[in-house]
N, C-alpha and C positions, 0 to 999 in steps of 0.2 A: 504494500500500500504506500503511495507517495505521501510526502509530508503534507501537513495541513495546520494552519494556525487560524483559529476562529476569529472572525471580525469582532466578536464580543470580548476577546481576550486582551489582557493588559500585559505587554511584554516589555520589561525594562532590562532584562538580562539577555543571555545568549541562548539561542535555540539551534541545535544541530540539524543537519540534513535528515530528511525522512522522519523527523519527529512530528508528533501530533499533539496539538494543544486545543482542547475542546471547551466550548461554553465560555462563561465569564471567568476563566482561570486567570490567575495573576502569577507572573514570574518576576520576582523583585530584582532590584539593583544588585549587580555583582554575582548573580546566580548563573549556573550553566546547566542546561538540559543537553546532554550529549546526543549523538545520533541515535535514531531508532528508539526514542522514549515516547511514552504516552502519558499525558496529564489530562485529568478530567473525564476519564472513562465512566459512563453511567452504569448504575446498578441494573441488574436483570429485571427488576420490577418495572422500571421505567423504559428500559430498552425494548422489551417484547412488544408492547403496544405500538411503538414507533415503526416496527418492521412493516406493518400493514400499509403505512402511508409514505414510505420512503423508497427511493429507487436505487440508492447506493448505500454502502456501509457508512461512509462519512456523513451522509445526510441523516441517517438514522441516529448515529451517535451524537452528532452536533445538535439535533433538534431537541434532545432531552437532557443533555449534560448540564449540571448545575455548577460546574467548574471546581477547581481546587486552588489552594494558595501555596505558593512556594516562596518562602521568605528570603530576605537578603543573604547573599554569600553562601547559597546552598550549591552542592554539587550532586547532580542526578546522572549517574553513569548509564552507558548503553544498555538497552533492553529493559529498563525499569518501566513499570506500569503503575500509575497512581490514579486511583478511582476518584470520582468527584466527591465533594464535601470532605476531602482529606486536607490536612494542614501540616506543613513543614515550617517550623519557626526558623529563626536566624541560624546560619552556619551549620545546618544539618548536611550530612554527607551520606550518600547511598552508594553501595557497591553495584556491580553489574547484576541485572536481572532481578532486582528487588520488586516485590509486589506489595502494594499498600491499598487496602480496601477502604470503602467509603466510611467516613466518620472517625477514622484514625487521626490521632494528633501526635506529632513527633516534636518535642520541645527543643529549645535552643542547644546547640553544641553536641547533639547526639549523632552517633555513627551507626549505620546498619550495614552489615556485610553482605556480600554477593549471594543472591538466590535465597535470601531470607524472605519470609512472608508474614505480614500483619494481616491476618485473614478474618477481618471483621472490624468492629470498633475497638481499637487498641490504643491505650495511652502509654506513650514513652516519655519519661521525664527528661530533665536537663542532664546533659553530659553523660548519657548512657552509652555504653560500648557493647554493641551486639555483633557477634562474629558471623561467619557465613553459615548458610543452610540451617538457620534457626526458624522454628515454626511457632508462631504466637497466635492463638485462636481468638475469636470474638470474646470481648470482655476482659482480656488480659491487661494488667497494669504493671509497668516496670518503672520504679521510682528513681529519683535523681541519683546519678553516679553509680548505678548498678553495672555489673559486667556479666554478659551472657556468652558462654563459650560456644564453639562451633558445634553444630548438629544437635543443639538442645531442642527438645520437643515439649511444649506445654499443651495441656488438654483442658477442655471445658465441658465434657459430657461424660458423666460417670457411668451411665447406663444407655449407650447408644441404641436407638436414636430416641433421646428423651426430649420432652417439651420444655424442660428447664435447664438452662446452661449457667455454669458458674466458672468464670475465669479465675486463674490464679493471680496472686499479687506478689510481686518481687520487691522487697523493701529497699530503701535507699542504701547504697554502697554494698549491697549484697553481691556475692560472687557465685555464679552457677557454672560448674565445670562441664567440660565437653561431654556430649551425648547423654546428659542427665534428662530424666523424664519427670515432669511436675504434673501431678494429678489435679482434677478440677477443684476449684475453690480453695486450694492450699495457699496459705500465707507464709511466705519466706520472710522472716523478720529482718529488721534493719541490721546491716553488717554481717549477716549470716553467710556461711560458706557451704555450698553443696558440692560434694566430690564428683569427679568424672564418673559417668555411667550409673549414678545413683538413681533410684526410683523413689520419689518423695510422695508418700501417701498421706501425710498429716502435717500440720503446721510445724514450722521450725522457729525456735525461739531466737530473738535477736542475739547477735554476736556469738552464735554457736556454730560448730562444724559438724555436718552430718555426712555419712558415707554408707554405701551398701544398698542391698535390695532385700527388703525395703530399707530405706535410709534410717539410720539411727545416730544419735549424738555420740561423737567420739572425743571431742574436747572443745575448748572455747576458742574464740577468734584470737585471743591473746597468744595462745599456744601456736596457732597457725602462723601468726606473724613472727613468732620466735623461730619456728622451723624455716620459714621463708628466708629470714635474715641469715640464719646459719647456712642455708643452701647457697645463697648468693655470695657469701663470704668465701665458701669453698670453691666456687666457680670463678672467682676473680684472681 
């Protein structure tokens, strides 16, 4: 599909070739949409009725898009798709192929690694670091300064397919290790650490470290920092 910029869009940044900006989307000063990105993609509920009255894909998408907001000094790399009614605040950075669904908010200074998904209304706080191939479902919250390792999966449906969804909450400055799985509605406390590959089935207290399947507390964050410091000293 060739590039397209809606006449309703406000473009103050740079938009690459073959990128699509739909509806009243805004790309703010100093921001870059790399080639082959899409901003303002409409939800299924609004898109389906538009198919009956449209002759082309762009006409259908443009007719119902509500637009998205890309704040100042953001970087949106190739292959990213940002649905309408999503918001990226100042200095947000996306890797390649990131998918962000409608209603999601990514606050200032956060980074999201390649091929990660915000699959619904997801809140990402300030200065969050999300690595590649992370899955965050509808109603997930990741608070300020948290770190999410590569391949982490969070879930929101305890008994699929249920009518009630509960997203997990990751507290400020928490660390989630690679390939961990967080079950629906689980709260990871502020400053807590979840070990790589852990399956977290219940709430984790602030500033504690959990590991295993199912995850259990093994020591406090203070001990984690002591071990980290000792490791770094050995490696220098």
